[in-house]
C-alpha distance (Angstrom), angle and dihedral (degrees) to the residues before:
residue distance angle dihedral
M1 . . .
L2 3.69 . .
S3 3.77 118.9 .
K4 3.80 119.6 -104.1
R5 3.79 114.5 -120.6
V6 3.77 132.8 -131.6
I7 3.87 110.8 -151.4
A8 3.80 127.6 -172.2
C9 3.73 119.9 -146.8
L10 3.76 122.8 -144.2
D11 3.82 110.6 -163.9
V12 3.88 104.2 -162.8
R13 3.79 126.1 -161.3
D14 3.79 119.5 177.3
G15 3.73 90.0 -16.1
K16 3.79 94.8 -53.2
L17 3.76 132.0 107.1
A18 3.81 110.3 -104.5
K19 3.78 139.2 -177.6
S20 3.71 132.1 -165.6
V21 3.89 138.6 -179.7
K22 3.85 114.0 -122.6
F23 3.73 88.8 -13.1
V24 3.85 93.7 -59.9
D25 3.86 138.0 86.0
T26 3.83 90.1 45.5
K27 3.74 115.8 -169.2
D28 3.92 132.6 -172.2
I29 3.82 108.8 -118.4
G30 3.76 107.3 170.3
D31 3.88 151.8 -56.0
P32 3.86 112.9 -36.9
V33 3.93 91.2 -154.1
E34 3.74 93.4 56.0
K35 3.85 92.9 45.5
A36 3.80 89.9 48.4
R37 3.70 91.4 55.4
E38 3.72 95.0 46.4
Y39 3.88 93.8 50.0
Y40 3.84 90.8 46.9
E41 3.83 89.8 51.9
A42 3.86 89.5 49.0
G43 3.82 93.6 57.8
L44 3.76 102.9 -94.9
D45 3.81 114.0 172.6
E46 3.82 99.4 -148.3
L47 3.79 139.6 -3.8
V48 3.77 125.9 -140.5
F49 3.90 119.0 -161.5
Y50 3.82 117.3 -166.2
D51 3.76 122.0 -172.0
I52 3.79 93.4 -151.9
T53 3.77 100.4 -166.4
A54 3.83 100.2 38.6
S55 3.86 95.3 93.4
S56 3.80 95.7 41.7
D57 3.80 90.0 45.3
G58 3.77 92.7 48.4
R59 3.82 93.3 -126.8
G60 3.82 138.3 114.1
I61 3.67 127.5 -98.0
M62 3.89 118.1 -83.4
L63 3.78 98.9 -103.0
D64 3.75 92.3 -170.2
V65 3.76 92.3 65.0
V66 3.90 89.4 45.4
E67 3.77 89.8 53.2
R68 3.81 92.6 49.6
V69 3.75 93.0 50.4
A70 3.74 93.6 45.6
A71 3.82 89.9 55.0
E72 3.81 91.0 58.0
V73 3.84 103.0 46.6
F74 3.78 132.2 56.1
I75 3.72 99.0 -168.5
P76 3.84 128.7 90.2
F77 3.73 107.0 -62.8
S78 3.89 121.0 -160.9
V79 3.78 123.5 -168.4
G80 3.81 130.1 -167.3
G81 3.88 142.6 170.1
G82 3.67 128.1 87.1
I83 3.91 98.6 18.1
R84 3.78 107.3 149.0
S85 3.81 104.0 152.4
V86 3.78 146.6 23.6
E87 3.79 87.8 -101.7
D88 3.83 89.7 58.9
A89 3.82 91.1 50.6
T90 3.75 91.9 46.4
K91 3.85 91.7 51.5
L92 3.79 90.0 52.0
R93 3.78 91.9 50.4
L94 3.72 91.2 51.7
A95 3.88 88.6 47.6
G96 3.78 87.1 60.5
A97 3.87 105.1 -90.3
E98 3.77 112.2 140.0
K99 3.90 91.4 -163.5
I100 3.79 134.7 21.8
N101 3.79 123.9 -144.0
V102 3.80 120.5 -145.2
N103 3.70 123.5 -166.1
S104 3.76 128.6 139.2
A105 3.84 94.9 23.5
A106 3.83 90.7 50.6
V107 3.77 92.6 52.7
K108 3.86 88.9 53.2
D109 3.84 92.1 40.8
P110 3.78 110.7 22.9
E111 3.81 91.9 178.7
L112 3.82 86.4 68.5
I113 3.86 86.4 79.0
R114 3.74 91.8 54.2
R115 3.84 93.0 46.9
C116 3.72 92.5 48.4
S117 3.81 93.1 45.5
D118 3.83 91.0 51.2
A119 3.78 93.0 48.2
I120 3.83 101.4 44.7
G121 3.82 106.5 11.4
A122 3.69 132.9 -94.7
Q123 3.74 92.4 -97.7
S124 3.80 88.2 66.1
V125 3.81 97.0 49.1
V126 3.80 119.0 87.1
L127 3.77 120.4 -176.2
S128 3.83 110.0 -149.6
M129 3.86 115.2 -157.5
D130 3.83 119.6 -160.2
V131 3.87 102.6 -158.9
L132 3.81 132.8 -167.1
R133 3.81 124.9 -168.9
V134 3.80 111.6 -122.6
P135 3.77 137.5 165.5
V136 3.88 113.8 -71.5
S137 3.80 110.7 -100.4
T138 3.77 141.3 159.1
E139 3.80 87.8 -96.1
I140 3.81 94.7 45.4
P141 3.84 105.0 28.3
S142 3.89 92.9 167.8
G143 3.76 93.5 54.3
Y144 3.79 91.2 -122.8
E145 3.80 122.2 105.3
I146 3.74 131.9 -162.6
V147 3.80 115.4 -121.4
I148 3.74 129.9 -177.4
H149 3.86 140.9 -168.7
G150 3.78 92.3 58.1
G151 3.78 94.5 -45.8
R152 3.87 94.3 -51.5
T153 3.77 100.1 110.9
K154 3.75 127.4 55.2
M155 3.75 114.6 -150.1
G156 3.82 104.9 -166.4
L157 3.80 87.3 -122.2
D158 3.82 123.6 136.4
A159 3.83 109.0 -126.0
I160 3.76 96.8 -142.6
E161 3.83 92.2 50.4
W162 3.78 89.3 47.2
A163 3.88 92.5 51.8
K164 3.83 89.1 52.4
R165 3.79 91.9 48.1
G166 3.78 91.7 46.9
E167 3.87 91.3 54.7
A168 3.90 89.8 47.3
L169 3.80 89.2 51.8
G170 3.79 93.6 55.5
A171 3.84 109.2 -88.6
G172 3.66 112.0 149.4
E173 3.67 98.3 -160.9
L174 3.91 140.8 15.6
V175 3.79 131.3 -139.2
V176 3.87 108.0 -159.1
N177 3.81 107.4 -161.8
S178 3.76 117.4 -175.8
I179 3.83 111.0 -151.6
D180 3.83 89.4 -163.2
A181 3.73 91.2 60.1
D182 3.80 98.0 33.9
G183 3.78 112.3 127.0
T184 3.82 92.9 -11.5
R185 3.91 90.9 109.3
E186 3.79 87.4 -149.1
G187 3.83 95.7 116.5
Y188 3.81 139.0 -78.6
E189 3.86 123.5 -62.5
L190 3.89 90.5 -102.9
R191 3.76 96.1 179.0
L192 3.75 91.1 55.4
T193 3.76 95.6 42.6
R194 3.85 91.6 49.4
A195 3.75 91.8 48.6
V196 3.70 94.0 54.5
A197 3.73 93.7 42.3
E198 3.81 90.8 53.6
A199 3.79 92.6 47.8
V200 3.93 96.5 54.8
T201 3.78 139.6 44.6
I202 3.85 97.6 -144.7
P203 3.82 125.4 89.7
V204 3.93 113.7 -77.7
I205 3.77 122.1 -152.8
A206 3.81 118.6 -156.2
S207 3.72 115.4 -138.0
G208 3.76 136.6 178.7
G209 3.83 131.6 44.2
A210 3.88 106.1 37.0
G211 3.79 111.2 151.6
K212 3.74 106.6 147.3
P213 3.86 136.7 22.4
E214 3.82 92.2 -103.4
H215 3.83 88.3 63.8
L216 3.79 90.8 61.1
Y217 3.75 91.6 48.2
D218 3.86 90.1 51.5
A219 3.81 91.5 50.4
L220 3.79 93.9 49.3
T221 3.84 94.1 48.8
E222 3.70 114.5 21.0
G223 3.83 91.7 27.0
H224 3.75 92.5 49.2
A225 3.80 89.5 -137.4
D226 3.86 120.7 157.2
A227 3.82 91.0 -149.2
A228 3.83 139.6 14.4
L229 3.86 122.0 -137.3
V230 3.85 117.6 -147.2
A231 3.67 131.0 -171.9
S232 3.90 123.3 146.3
M233 3.77 94.1 35.6
V234 3.73 93.5 61.7
H235 3.78 100.1 27.2
Y236 3.75 91.2 63.0
G237 3.87 94.3 46.5
E238 3.82 96.6 -114.8
Y239 3.73 91.7 123.2
T240 3.77 136.9 14.6
V241 3.84 127.3 -136.8
S242 3.76 90.4 -117.9
A243 3.83 93.0 50.7
L244 3.82 89.7 52.0
K245 3.82 91.9 49.9
E246 3.82 91.3 48.1
H247 3.74 90.5 53.0
L248 3.85 93.1 50.4
R249 3.79 90.0 46.5
S250 3.79 92.2 49.5
R251 3.88 88.5 54.9
G252 3.75 94.0 51.3
V253 3.81 100.5 -97.1
K254 3.83 111.6 138.7
V255 3.86 110.4 -124.2
R256 3.71 136.3 159.0
I257 3.86 114.0 -100.2
P258 3.80 104.6 -169.2
R259 3.71 126.2 -154.9
K260 3.77 116.5 -99.7
L261 3.85 114.3 -87.5
P262 3.86 115.0 -113.4
């Protein structure tokens, strides 16, 4: 059985670590490079860096911040926000990112997933999905709709169908981010996470809503997720990465417990 992963998300705005609730009321809360190093030393499995205004501002990711983070951590490092081409993906890889996350641009140009997958390998392409709960309809039979531009634009696209199409186009992993749960710290959207996990064969990362260790356990068991993404609960110092992993291990979830760094 493969180990489940704990992943920390660094939302970055203007070079600073930021946090929002349901994609609004965004506040700057620290230095992303310092946090990246702290989480790496605590045994984090993977780090995700999102430049949260790159797509909406119509610009590329700040490569200097990516390079500074990559110099501090020696675990898988995934970067997203503003990736519109294979050239963008290649620049990020050269800056130190092991994986690239596509989101808004891929919804508007699905073949971007295939082009990136062909160029840098499916294992390095992550499809991030921002999902909003909506009434069930013919257009959105699952009751979950894809939105882009930081949750501001509804796309009339069913999230489960988009997940399956993303896998078919060459994505090697999915991040399922519930806007309804984002920043609430009341738990992941388990019904959504499980529905996506059951619809695809690639790894699924649960995102949005983690507030206590039990939420990670629920996502990794009931939610069928391969990894749980955390933000607020570690950014504000209420929990450490190592404490989260110890909780999961104590409840029978296989996780990687690293040796202490020298």
